[in-house]
C-alpha positions as CSV (number, residue, x, y, z in Angstrom):
1,A,78.4,56.2,182.9
2,A,75.4,54.3,180.9
3,E,74.8,57.2,179.0
4,A,78.2,58.0,178.3
5,A,78.7,54.3,177.3
6,A,75.7,54.9,174.8
7,A,77.0,57.8,173.3
8,R,80.2,56.4,172.7
9,K,78.3,53.1,171.3
10,R,76.2,55.8,169.2
11,A,79.1,57.7,167.8
12,Q,80.8,54.3,166.6
13,V,77.4,53.6,165.0
14,E,77.4,56.5,163.2
15,E,81.0,56.5,162.1
16,R,80.6,53.3,160.5
17,M,77.3,54.1,158.8
18,A,79.4,57.1,157.4
19,A,82.3,55.0,156.4
20,R,79.9,52.6,154.6
21,A,78.1,55.3,153.0
22,Q,81.3,56.9,151.5
23,D,82.3,53.3,150.6
24,L,78.9,52.7,148.6
25,E,79.4,56.5,147.1
26,R,82.9,55.4,145.7
27,A,81.4,52.1,144.1
28,R,78.8,54.0,142.2
29,E,81.0,56.5,140.9
30,A,83.4,53.7,140.1
31,R,80.4,51.7,138.6
32,R,79.1,55.4,136.6
33,E,82.5,55.7,135.0
34,A,83.1,52.0,134.1
35,D,79.5,52.2,132.4
36,D,80.2,55.6,130.8
37,G,83.6,54.5,129.4
38,A,81.7,51.2,128.2
39,A,79.2,53.2,126.8
40,R,81.5,55.2,124.9
41,E,83.4,52.6,123.7
42,Q,80.2,50.8,122.4
43,V,79.2,54.0,120.4
44,L,82.9,54.0,119.2
45,V,82.8,50.5,117.9
46,F,79.4,50.9,116.4
47,E,80.3,54.1,114.4
48,T,83.6,52.2,113.1
49,E,81.8,49.1,112.4
50,F,78.7,51.3,110.8
51,G,81.0,53.5,109.0
52,A,82.7,50.4,107.3
53,A,79.6,48.9,106.6
54,A,77.8,51.9,104.9
55,S,81.2,52.5,102.8
56,D,80.9,48.7,101.6
57,A,77.4,49.1,100.5
58,L,78.0,52.4,99.0
59,R,80.7,50.7,96.8
60,C,78.5,48.0,95.9
61,I,75.7,50.3,95.0
62,E,78.0,52.5,92.9
63,A,79.7,49.4,91.3
64,A,76.5,47.5,90.6
65,A,75.9,46.7,86.6
66,A,73.4,44.3,87.0
67,V,70.3,43.6,89.2
68,A,71.9,40.8,90.9
69,E,74.7,42.7,92.2
70,L,72.2,45.5,93.4
71,D,70.3,42.4,95.4
72,A,73.6,42.1,97.4
73,A,73.7,45.9,98.0
74,A,70.1,45.6,99.3
75,D,71.3,42.8,101.5
76,L,74.1,45.0,102.8
77,V,71.5,48.1,103.2
78,A,69.1,45.7,105.4
79,A,72.3,44.5,107.4
80,L,72.6,48.2,108.1
81,H,69.1,48.8,109.4
82,R,69.3,45.7,111.8
83,M,72.7,47.1,113.0
84,V,70.8,50.6,113.9
85,A,67.8,48.8,115.3
86,S,70.2,46.4,117.6
87,A,72.1,49.4,118.7
88,S,69.2,51.8,119.5
89,S,69.3,50.7,123.2
90,F,73.0,52.3,124.0
91,L,73.3,54.9,121.1
92,P,72.7,58.7,121.6
93,A,69.9,60.1,119.8
94,P,71.6,62.2,117.4
95,T,74.1,59.3,116.5
96,L,71.3,57.0,116.1
97,E,69.4,59.5,114.1
98,R,72.6,59.9,111.9
99,A,73.0,56.3,111.3
100,A,69.1,55.6,110.6
101,R,69.2,58.7,107.9
102,R,72.3,57.2,106.3
103,A,70.9,53.7,106.0
104,A,67.9,55.5,104.3
105,D,70.0,57.4,102.1
106,L,72.0,54.1,100.9
107,E,68.7,52.4,100.6
108,A,67.2,55.3,98.5
109,R,70.2,55.2,96.2
110,A,70.0,51.5,95.8
111,K,66.2,52.0,94.6
112,A,67.2,54.5,92.3
113,C,69.9,52.6,90.7
114,R,67.7,49.6,90.3
115,A,65.3,52.0,88.5
116,E,68.0,53.0,86.3
117,L,69.1,48.9,85.3
118,A,65.6,47.4,85.5
119,P,63.1,49.8,84.8
120,R,59.7,48.1,85.9
121,K,57.2,47.5,83.1
122,K,54.3,49.8,82.8
123,F,50.6,48.4,82.9
124,A,49.2,48.0,79.4
125,F,46.1,46.3,78.4
126,K,46.4,43.1,76.2
127,A,46.2,43.6,72.7
128,R,43.1,42.1,71.6
129,D,43.8,42.6,68.1
130,R,46.3,39.8,68.2
131,L,43.8,37.1,69.2
132,V,40.7,35.7,67.6
133,R,38.3,33.3,68.9
134,V,37.8,30.2,66.8
135,D,35.5,27.4,66.8
136,P,37.2,24.5,68.8
137,G,36.4,22.0,65.9
138,A,38.4,24.3,63.3
139,A,41.5,22.7,61.6
140,G,44.8,24.2,61.3
141,A,45.1,25.7,65.0
142,P,47.5,24.3,67.5
143,A,45.6,21.8,69.9
144,A,46.3,24.2,73.0
145,D,45.0,27.1,71.6
146,V,42.0,25.5,70.2
147,A,40.8,23.9,73.6
148,Q,41.0,27.4,75.1
149,G,39.4,28.9,71.7
150,I,41.7,31.5,70.9
151,V,44.5,31.6,68.1
152,P,46.9,34.1,66.9
153,R,45.3,36.5,64.4
154,E,46.1,36.1,60.7
155,G,42.6,38.0,59.1
156,A,41.8,41.6,59.0
157,A,40.5,43.4,61.6
158,S,36.9,42.9,60.4
159,A,37.3,39.4,60.5
160,H,38.6,39.6,63.9
161,R,35.4,41.3,64.9
162,A,32.9,39.4,63.5
163,A,34.9,36.3,65.0
164,V,35.4,37.5,68.5
165,D,31.8,37.4,70.5
166,I,32.2,41.7,71.6
167,R,29.8,42.9,74.4
168,G,29.6,46.4,75.7
169,R,30.2,47.4,78.9
170,R,27.3,46.0,80.7
171,G,27.2,42.8,79.0
172,E,24.9,43.5,76.4
173,R,25.3,42.6,72.6
């Protein structure tokens, strides 16, 4: 009788454990489906917002007629990069790569447009023929230039060479 009571008790415990295991499995599946649905929804929201922001940035880049307008476009492109970085935790790898590539393409397009609108000044040595060293006590020279010992060139090149202390590459005369 004691063994039969223990066997019934064991069977009841095993039934409760099996029922609890099934409940836990159902809860896990429900969470998984909810997470998948939420993740899919997050990806769709990102793609929609990113697409709209990217098209705005493209329109701004193409319509830019001045450097100030390109600065606004650069801000939009920077916002795209931040958007991609913040969504990197939940985006699938192909979507993340595609978004990063599109942001980089827009950035390159903005840089190319900036180069067309405002070409960078190339380096050039200072034209030394335009300046002549003078004696600070010379008359007729502007006071600020005299203080530095430099006035604009008015004479011939030979006068310039005679007035300027020209040294060699190593400092010799």
